BALOBA-1460 file (C-alpha; in Angstrom, 3 decimals):
// residues 189
<rec num="1" residu="x" x="-0.046" y="-0.038" z="0.127"/>
<rec num="2" residu="x" x="1.132" y="3.544" z="-0.743"/>
<rec num="3" residu="x" x="1.618" y="6.104" z="1.735"/>
<rec num="4" residu="x" x="0.626" y="9.936" z="1.690"/>
<rec num="5" residu="x" x="2.298" y="11.844" z="4.481"/>
<rec num="6" residu="x" x="1.334" y="15.231" z="6.073"/>
<rec num="7" residu="x" x="2.523" y="17.630" z="8.712"/>
<rec num="8" residu="x" x="0.917" y="17.016" z="11.975"/>
<rec num="9" residu="x" x="-0.994" y="20.461" z="11.836"/>
<rec num="10" residu="x" x="-3.243" y="19.031" z="9.213"/>
<rec num="11" residu="x" x="-4.584" y="15.818" z="11.087"/>
<rec num="12" residu="x" x="-7.753" y="17.396" z="12.028"/>
<rec num="13" residu="x" x="-8.530" y="19.056" z="8.788"/>
<rec num="14" residu="x" x="-8.070" y="15.637" z="6.961"/>
<rec num="15" residu="x" x="-10.191" y="13.866" z="9.657"/>
<rec num="16" residu="x" x="-13.151" y="16.527" z="9.428"/>
<rec num="17" residu="x" x="-13.003" y="16.346" z="5.592"/>
<rec num="18" residu="x" x="-11.817" y="20.103" z="5.211"/>
<rec num="19" residu="x" x="-8.550" y="19.013" z="3.487"/>
<rec num="20" residu="x" x="-9.463" y="16.666" z="0.575"/>
<rec num="21" residu="x" x="-6.393" y="17.440" z="-1.460"/>
<rec num="22" residu="x" x="-2.416" y="18.106" z="-0.951"/>
<rec num="23" residu="x" x="-0.451" y="20.345" z="-3.374"/>
<rec num="24" residu="x" x="3.190" y="18.785" z="-3.576"/>
<rec num="25" residu="x" x="5.975" y="20.688" z="-5.370"/>
<rec num="26" residu="x" x="8.821" y="19.199" z="-7.502"/>
<rec num="27" residu="x" x="8.785" y="15.870" z="-9.044"/>
<rec num="28" residu="x" x="5.290" y="14.517" z="-9.832"/>
<rec num="29" residu="x" x="4.101" y="11.878" z="-7.226"/>
<rec num="30" residu="x" x="3.877" y="8.410" z="-8.447"/>
<rec num="31" residu="x" x="0.223" y="8.320" z="-7.455"/>
<rec num="32" residu="x" x="-2.518" y="7.491" z="-9.819"/>
<rec num="33" residu="x" x="-6.334" y="7.724" z="-9.894"/>
<rec num="34" residu="x" x="-7.657" y="4.754" z="-7.826"/>
<rec num="35" residu="x" x="-4.694" y="4.079" z="-5.809"/>
<rec num="36" residu="x" x="-5.524" y="3.416" z="-2.059"/>
<rec num="37" residu="x" x="-3.138" y="5.086" z="0.377"/>
<rec num="38" residu="x" x="-2.556" y="5.234" z="3.960"/>
<rec num="39" residu="x" x="-2.770" y="8.991" z="5.198"/>
<rec num="40" residu="x" x="-0.052" y="9.803" z="7.674"/>
<rec num="41" residu="x" x="0.015" y="13.136" z="9.798"/>
<rec num="42" residu="x" x="2.305" y="13.994" z="12.550"/>
<rec num="43" residu="x" x="3.843" y="10.303" z="12.723"/>
<rec num="44" residu="x" x="0.530" y="8.604" z="12.978"/>
<rec num="45" residu="x" x="-1.492" y="6.776" z="10.375"/>
<rec num="46" residu="x" x="-4.929" y="8.271" z="10.429"/>
<rec num="47" residu="x" x="-7.066" y="6.295" z="7.769"/>
<rec num="48" residu="x" x="-7.069" y="4.935" z="4.315"/>
<rec num="49" residu="x" x="-7.890" y="7.177" z="1.239"/>
<rec num="50" residu="x" x="-8.496" y="6.681" z="-2.523"/>
<rec num="51" residu="x" x="-6.730" y="9.007" z="-5.098"/>
<rec num="52" residu="x" x="-9.271" y="10.767" z="-7.164"/>
<rec num="53" residu="x" x="-7.147" y="12.564" z="-9.493"/>
<rec num="54" residu="x" x="-3.390" y="14.099" z="-9.736"/>
<rec num="55" residu="x" x="-3.218" y="17.163" z="-11.645"/>
<rec num="56" residu="x" x="0.188" y="18.943" z="-12.543"/>
<rec num="57" residu="x" x="0.537" y="22.567" z="-12.936"/>
<rec num="58" residu="x" x="2.810" y="25.435" z="-11.804"/>
<rec num="59" residu="x" x="2.571" y="27.467" z="-8.764"/>
<rec num="60" residu="x" x="1.496" y="30.416" z="-10.881"/>
<rec num="61" residu="x" x="-1.596" y="28.280" z="-12.224"/>
<rec num="62" residu="x" x="-2.819" y="27.177" z="-8.867"/>
<rec num="63" residu="x" x="-6.399" y="28.455" z="-8.213"/>
<rec num="64" residu="x" x="-8.696" y="29.240" z="-5.214"/>
<rec num="65" residu="x" x="-10.381" y="25.869" z="-5.914"/>
<rec num="66" residu="x" x="-7.264" y="24.027" z="-5.566"/>
<rec num="67" residu="x" x="-6.607" y="25.913" z="-2.148"/>
<rec num="68" residu="x" x="-10.174" y="24.982" z="-0.946"/>
<rec num="69" residu="x" x="-9.554" y="21.453" z="-1.535"/>
<rec num="70" residu="x" x="-6.366" y="21.613" z="0.272"/>
<rec num="71" residu="x" x="-8.179" y="23.202" z="3.484"/>
<rec num="72" residu="x" x="-7.042" y="26.771" z="2.848"/>
<rec num="73" residu="x" x="-9.315" y="29.941" z="2.282"/>
<rec num="74" residu="x" x="-7.489" y="31.357" z="-0.545"/>
<rec num="75" residu="x" x="-4.688" y="30.744" z="-3.102"/>
<rec num="76" residu="x" x="-2.378" y="33.235" z="-1.378"/>
<rec num="77" residu="x" x="-2.973" y="31.359" z="2.037"/>
<rec num="78" residu="x" x="-1.916" y="28.192" z="0.239"/>
<rec num="79" residu="x" x="1.173" y="29.490" z="-1.423"/>
<rec num="80" residu="x" x="2.190" y="30.992" z="2.085"/>
<rec num="81" residu="x" x="1.721" y="27.468" z="3.563"/>
<rec num="82" residu="x" x="3.894" y="25.913" z="0.656"/>
<rec num="83" residu="x" x="6.620" y="28.415" z="1.499"/>
<rec num="84" residu="x" x="6.752" y="26.997" z="4.909"/>
<rec num="85" residu="x" x="7.234" y="23.351" z="3.614"/>
<rec num="86" residu="x" x="9.671" y="23.905" z="0.729"/>
<rec num="87" residu="x" x="12.924" y="25.876" z="0.552"/>
<rec num="88" residu="x" x="12.222" y="27.382" z="-2.877"/>
<rec num="89" residu="x" x="8.870" y="28.487" z="-4.236"/>
<rec num="90" residu="x" x="8.441" y="30.618" z="-7.242"/>
<rec num="91" residu="x" x="5.664" y="30.917" z="-9.951"/>
<rec num="92" residu="x" x="7.386" y="28.533" z="-12.153"/>
<rec num="93" residu="x" x="7.889" y="25.652" z="-9.737"/>
<rec num="94" residu="x" x="6.061" y="22.355" z="-10.552"/>
<rec num="95" residu="x" x="3.007" y="21.783" z="-8.455"/>
<rec num="96" residu="x" x="0.922" y="18.564" z="-8.292"/>
<rec num="97" residu="x" x="-2.548" y="18.777" z="-6.933"/>
<rec num="98" residu="x" x="-3.364" y="15.331" z="-5.393"/>
<rec num="99" residu="x" x="-7.267" y="14.858" z="-4.576"/>
<rec num="100" residu="x" x="-8.137" y="12.181" z="-2.248"/>
<rec num="101" residu="x" x="-11.239" y="10.747" z="-0.638"/>
<rec num="102" residu="x" x="-11.093" y="9.446" z="2.956"/>
<rec num="103" residu="x" x="-12.558" y="6.031" z="2.804"/>
<rec num="104" residu="x" x="-11.684" y="4.655" z="6.292"/>
<rec num="105" residu="x" x="-10.986" y="6.574" z="9.364"/>
<rec num="106" residu="x" x="-9.077" y="4.539" z="11.938"/>
<rec num="107" residu="x" x="-10.742" y="4.507" z="15.455"/>
<rec num="108" residu="x" x="-7.467" y="5.879" z="17.097"/>
<rec num="109" residu="x" x="-4.374" y="6.984" z="15.195"/>
<rec num="110" residu="x" x="-1.692" y="4.235" z="14.679"/>
<rec num="111" residu="x" x="2.063" y="4.905" z="14.706"/>
<rec num="112" residu="x" x="3.181" y="5.283" z="11.033"/>
<rec num="113" residu="x" x="6.190" y="2.923" z="11.641"/>
<rec num="114" residu="x" x="3.660" y="0.052" z="12.486"/>
<rec num="115" residu="x" x="2.318" y="0.298" z="8.916"/>
<rec num="116" residu="x" x="5.426" y="1.004" z="6.985"/>
<rec num="117" residu="x" x="7.625" y="-1.643" z="8.666"/>
<rec num="118" residu="x" x="4.972" y="-4.020" z="9.718"/>
<rec num="119" residu="x" x="5.672" y="-3.056" z="13.375"/>
<rec num="120" residu="x" x="9.375" y="-3.199" z="13.142"/>
<rec num="121" residu="x" x="11.506" y="-0.453" z="14.621"/>
<rec num="122" residu="x" x="13.170" y="1.718" z="11.656"/>
<rec num="123" residu="x" x="16.420" y="1.841" z="13.804"/>
<rec num="124" residu="x" x="16.539" y="-1.988" z="14.083"/>
<rec num="125" residu="x" x="15.966" y="-2.421" z="10.476"/>
<rec num="126" residu="x" x="18.622" y="0.038" z="9.607"/>
<rec num="127" residu="x" x="21.328" y="-1.559" z="12.035"/>
<rec num="128" residu="x" x="20.378" y="-5.206" z="10.933"/>
<rec num="129" residu="x" x="20.561" y="-4.054" z="7.155"/>
<rec num="130" residu="x" x="24.030" y="-2.682" z="7.582"/>
<rec num="131" residu="x" x="25.133" y="-5.832" z="9.450"/>
<rec num="132" residu="x" x="23.614" y="-8.603" z="7.305"/>
<rec num="133" residu="x" x="22.889" y="-7.130" z="3.794"/>
<rec num="134" residu="x" x="24.858" y="-6.280" z="0.787"/>
<rec num="135" residu="x" x="23.149" y="-2.897" z="0.313"/>
<rec num="136" residu="x" x="23.387" y="-0.969" z="-2.939"/>
<rec num="137" residu="x" x="25.695" y="2.011" z="-2.263"/>
<rec num="138" residu="x" x="22.993" y="4.668" z="-2.311"/>
<rec num="139" residu="x" x="20.961" y="2.785" z="-0.040"/>
<rec num="140" residu="x" x="23.750" y="2.378" z="2.419"/>
<rec num="141" residu="x" x="24.617" y="5.946" z="2.452"/>
<rec num="142" residu="x" x="20.923" y="6.724" z="3.134"/>
<rec num="143" residu="x" x="20.718" y="4.133" z="5.922"/>
<rec num="144" residu="x" x="24.022" y="5.438" z="7.533"/>
<rec num="145" residu="x" x="22.885" y="8.963" z="7.289"/>
<rec num="146" residu="x" x="19.480" y="8.095" z="8.979"/>
<rec num="147" residu="x" x="21.403" y="6.354" z="11.870"/>
<rec num="148" residu="x" x="23.765" y="9.183" z="12.360"/>
<rec num="149" residu="x" x="21.124" y="11.940" z="12.358"/>
<rec num="150" residu="x" x="19.166" y="9.978" z="14.820"/>
<rec num="151" residu="x" x="15.771" y="10.590" z="13.051"/>
<rec num="152" residu="x" x="14.243" y="10.520" z="9.653"/>
<rec num="153" residu="x" x="13.221" y="14.241" z="9.919"/>
<rec num="154" residu="x" x="16.856" y="15.219" z="10.715"/>
<rec num="155" residu="x" x="18.367" y="13.004" z="8.051"/>
<rec num="156" residu="x" x="15.887" y="14.513" z="5.503"/>
<rec num="157" residu="x" x="16.767" y="17.948" z="6.237"/>
<rec num="158" residu="x" x="20.635" y="17.134" z="5.758"/>
<rec num="159" residu="x" x="19.457" y="15.881" z="2.419"/>
<rec num="160" residu="x" x="17.990" y="19.168" z="1.729"/>
<rec num="161" residu="x" x="14.512" y="19.349" z="3.087"/>
<rec num="162" residu="x" x="11.459" y="17.307" z="4.399"/>
<rec num="163" residu="x" x="10.365" y="16.406" z="0.838"/>
<rec num="164" residu="x" x="13.471" y="13.967" z="0.850"/>
<rec num="165" residu="x" x="12.044" y="11.816" z="3.366"/>
<rec num="166" residu="x" x="10.852" y="9.339" z="0.701"/>
<rec num="167" residu="x" x="14.450" y="8.581" z="-0.219"/>
<rec num="168" residu="x" x="15.305" y="7.150" z="3.174"/>
<rec num="169" residu="x" x="11.821" y="5.494" z="3.744"/>
<rec num="170" residu="x" x="12.195" y="3.710" z="0.250"/>
<rec num="171" residu="x" x="15.769" y="2.610" z="1.262"/>
<rec num="172" residu="x" x="14.424" y="1.324" z="4.616"/>
<rec num="173" residu="x" x="11.590" y="-0.414" z="2.854"/>
<rec num="174" residu="x" x="13.865" y="-1.991" z="0.449"/>
<rec num="175" residu="x" x="16.110" y="-3.400" z="3.376"/>
<rec num="176" residu="x" x="13.341" y="-4.472" z="5.369"/>
<rec num="177" residu="x" x="12.001" y="-6.606" z="2.368"/>
<rec num="178" residu="x" x="15.396" y="-8.123" z="1.929"/>
<rec num="179" residu="x" x="15.567" y="-8.827" z="5.584"/>
<rec num="180" residu="x" x="12.390" y="-10.595" z="5.315"/>
<rec num="181" residu="x" x="13.339" y="-12.639" z="2.333"/>
<rec num="182" residu="x" x="16.614" y="-13.888" z="4.424"/>
<rec num="183" residu="x" x="14.228" y="-14.617" z="7.426"/>
<rec num="184" residu="x" x="16.003" y="-12.173" z="9.665"/>
<rec num="185" residu="x" x="12.947" y="-10.044" z="10.293"/>
<rec num="186" residu="x" x="9.155" y="-10.469" z="9.875"/>
<rec num="187" residu="x" x="6.095" y="-8.891" z="10.608"/>
<rec num="188" residu="x" x="5.128" y="-7.960" z="14.344"/>
<rec num="189" residu="x" x="1.572" y="-6.608" z="13.710"/>
């Protein structure tokens, strides 16, 4: 299952239905219409959603309608928020509006790592991977950075910003899958 992650300040807006979209800058998300995703906010999985559409445009082309879907009162408010999440925001920045529909709300928020790694601690995965796997060089560097930094957030900032978290998460997921194949780790859920 795919994951769609949000800052913790957006949890209530997502759960109340005020936030039914997210605008992401940079490379186009690999999400497609019909994909089922886990929605995460503030380190917790809140529920499941279905992707209704992904529309690519530039920041200049963002509209008030895009802002309303994203839980903001205006395009200006949306752009102000984007500037708190991304280092560089200008009119030509590629923007992707991901519209989703919440289809399952969890009774209580669940730690995100419980879903991402089937209940296994990411630090343990990283340590086991470095010890027991012949990792690709890029994955090894990302996992070592994660361990040195002490958290995914700090490691992502060292890579250039929070939008780089996916690189570390993907490396950890690949490592976890290899550890499972070798019988060195398994689901704890």
